[in-house]
N, C-alpha and C positions, 0 to 999 in steps of 0.2 A: 634551548630551553623552550618548551611549547607553551604559548600562552593558554589560559583557561577560556573555555566557550563563555560567551555573555549568556546570562539568562533573562527571559522575559520579565520586565520590570526594571532592569538596569539601564542606566543612561547608555552605556556601550552598545547594547541591545538596539535601543532606539535610534543610535547614531547610525549603526550599520545598515538598519531598515532605509533610514534617510538617505545614505550615500548609494546604496545599491537598488532599492526600490523593492527589495523583498526581505522577508524575514530572515534571521540567521538559520532557522531550522526548516526553511522551506524545500530544500533537497533531502531531508532526513531520511525518507523512504525511497529514495530514488534507486530504482535497480538499473536503468540504463538512462544514458543521457539521450534525450529525445531531440535536440538540436543538431541538424546536420551540418557537416563540414564538407568542403570541396573536394572532389576526388576526380580523377581521370574517367569515371562513368557517370558524374553529375555536373560536370562543369558548366552545361548550358544553363543549369538554375541560377548560376552565380555571375556568369560573364553575358553582357548583351550580345544579341546576334549580330548586330552591327559591328561589333569589335572582332568576334569570331570569324566572320566572313573572311577576313584578311589575315587569317591565323592559320598555320599548317598544324591542325591540331593531331596529326599522325606521329609529329616529330618527337625525338627524345628530348629535345630542349623545351618544348612544350609540356611534355609530362613531367620534366624536373620541375618547371615553374609551377605546376599545378601542386606537386608533392611539397614544394616549399611553401607554397600559400596554404596547404593543409596543416602544415607544421606551426605555421605562424598564426593561424586562426583559432580564436578561443572562444568556445562557447560559454554561455552564461554559468553553467555547471562548472566548468574549468575555472573560470574567473573567481567563482564562490571559493572553489578548493584552494586557490591562490591566495585569498583574503586572510 
């Protein structure tokens, strides 16, 4: 059973904003998720170069690790959809 969406003015709406820092309808007209997630093509933005220098970034193990990080990373929009 799906819960009804809170409406502005209700205490649930205010509670949601207090908990998540954004209003319930903040993502209402979102066409694509603007927040970037880690991939094998942009991992340098997420992992400090000091750590990367000791890693074999071409190995299958590294690529699998990046894929797992991507799957486990949640954007703000994904977290909102889960709420």
